[in-house]
Each structure stands twice: as C-alpha cells, then as structure tokens.
C-alpha positions as CSV (number, residue, x, y, z in Angstrom):
1,M,-109.9,94.5,34.0
2,S,-110.8,98.2,34.0
3,V,-107.6,99.6,35.3
4,E,-105.1,100.7,32.6
5,L,-101.7,99.0,33.3
6,P,-98.5,98.7,31.4
7,P,-98.4,95.4,29.5
8,Q,-95.8,93.8,31.9
9,R,-97.9,94.6,35.0
10,R,-101.1,93.6,33.2
11,E,-99.6,90.2,32.4
12,R,-98.5,89.7,36.1
13,V,-102.1,90.5,37.3
14,E,-103.6,88.1,34.7
15,E,-101.1,85.4,35.7
16,F,-102.2,85.9,39.3
17,R,-105.9,85.7,38.3
18,R,-105.4,82.5,36.4
19,K,-103.3,80.9,39.2
20,H,-106.0,81.7,41.8
21,R,-108.8,80.9,39.4
22,T,-110.7,84.0,40.2
23,G,-112.6,86.5,38.0
24,L,-112.2,89.2,40.7
25,V,-108.8,90.6,41.5
26,T,-108.5,93.3,44.2
27,L,-105.6,95.7,43.6
28,V,-103.9,97.5,46.5
29,F,-101.5,100.4,46.0
30,T,-99.4,101.7,48.9
31,D,-97.2,104.8,49.2
32,I,-95.4,106.5,52.1
33,V,-97.0,109.9,52.5
34,G,-94.4,112.7,52.7
35,S,-91.4,110.4,51.8
36,T,-89.6,113.2,49.9
37,Q,-89.8,115.5,52.9
38,L,-88.8,112.6,55.2
39,K,-85.7,112.1,53.1
40,Q,-84.9,115.8,53.5
41,E,-85.4,115.7,57.2
42,L,-83.5,112.5,57.9
43,G,-81.0,112.4,55.2
44,D,-80.6,109.7,52.6
45,R,-79.0,107.0,54.8
46,Q,-81.7,107.1,57.5
47,A,-84.6,107.5,55.0
48,V,-83.4,104.6,53.0
49,A,-83.2,102.5,56.2
50,L,-86.7,103.5,57.1
51,I,-88.0,102.6,53.6
52,Q,-86.2,99.2,53.7
53,R,-87.9,98.6,57.1
54,H,-91.2,99.6,55.5
55,H,-90.7,97.1,52.7
56,A,-89.8,94.3,55.1
57,V,-93.0,95.0,57.1
58,V,-95.1,94.9,53.9
59,R,-93.6,91.7,52.6
60,E,-93.7,90.0,56.0
61,L,-97.4,90.8,56.4
62,L,-98.1,89.9,52.7
63,A,-96.6,86.4,53.3
64,G,-99.5,85.6,55.6
65,F,-102.0,85.9,52.8
66,V,-102.0,82.8,50.5
67,G,-104.1,84.6,47.9
68,A,-101.9,87.6,47.5
69,R,-98.9,88.6,45.4
70,E,-96.6,91.6,45.1
71,I,-96.9,92.7,41.5
72,S,-94.3,95.4,41.6
73,T,-92.6,98.0,43.7
74,A,-91.1,101.4,43.0
75,G,-89.3,103.6,45.5
76,D,-91.6,103.5,48.6
77,S,-94.7,102.2,46.8
78,F,-96.1,98.7,46.3
79,F,-98.6,97.3,43.8
80,L,-100.3,94.2,45.3
81,A,-103.0,91.8,44.1
82,F,-105.4,89.8,46.3
83,D,-107.9,87.1,45.2
84,K,-110.4,88.2,47.9
85,P,-111.5,91.8,48.6
86,S,-111.8,91.0,52.3
87,D,-108.2,89.9,52.4
88,A,-107.1,93.2,50.7
89,V,-109.0,95.2,53.3
90,K,-107.7,93.0,56.2
91,F,-104.1,93.5,54.8
92,A,-104.5,97.2,54.5
93,L,-105.8,97.6,58.1
94,L,-103.1,95.3,59.5
95,L,-100.5,97.2,57.6
96,L,-101.7,100.6,58.9
97,G,-101.7,99.3,62.4
98,R,-98.2,97.8,62.0
99,L,-96.8,101.0,60.4
100,Q,-98.2,103.2,63.1
101,S,-96.8,101.1,65.9
102,P,-94.0,102.6,68.0
103,R,-91.8,99.7,67.0
104,L,-91.6,101.0,63.4
105,G,-91.7,104.6,64.6
106,Q,-88.4,104.0,66.4
107,C,-86.7,103.6,63.0
108,R,-87.5,107.2,62.3
109,G,-84.7,108.3,64.6
110,G,-82.1,105.8,63.4
111,C,-82.6,102.5,61.6
112,G,-79.6,100.9,60.1
C-alpha cells in the first residue's frame, strides 16, 4: 500500500484486503465542501441535522456494495475501501447524484 495511514486505519484496510482476498484495494475519501460556511449560515442545529442526513445517505448507499467497507469517519468526511475500482467509481457517481437530488437539498432549509 503506497498511502501513508495511521496504524489503526492501516490495519482496518489490511483486514479488509484479507477478507476480500484482493491485492488491490480502492480507497475513497469524501468531504462536504464548504461545511464550515454551511454551519455558519444554518447554525449548528440545522448543520448537524444535514450532516447526519449526509451520513445516512452514504451508509445506505454503501450497504449496497458487498465488497465495500467504512474504514472511518470524522466530522463530515468518510474513508471507504472497495475491493473493485469499478464499484468505487459507481459508488462515487451514485453518491454525487443522490446528494445533488432535491430530496437531500430540502434538508438545507430544515432537517431535524
């Protein structure tokens, strides 16, 4: 693995690699662009509700990929591993589409 990871995360990725019996692991990192500004605009309560909805969407979508795993999350970011590059790309495209949908956008004005 050529990506430098903290030991705990490295172990989780290696565990994933062994479980899926693959030499190739595709890593996906997500982050909500402008989340700090979003918190300032919406206030903590609404911003937290939006981030929780975001997390639910990511996890719901991720559950549809057998060869995928959430390695860690911090704030509004996810670190994911996939056993197939094509699944990682498919996940990323589906996630973008889902997050840009009006259904999630409605949360911006008042989730929770």
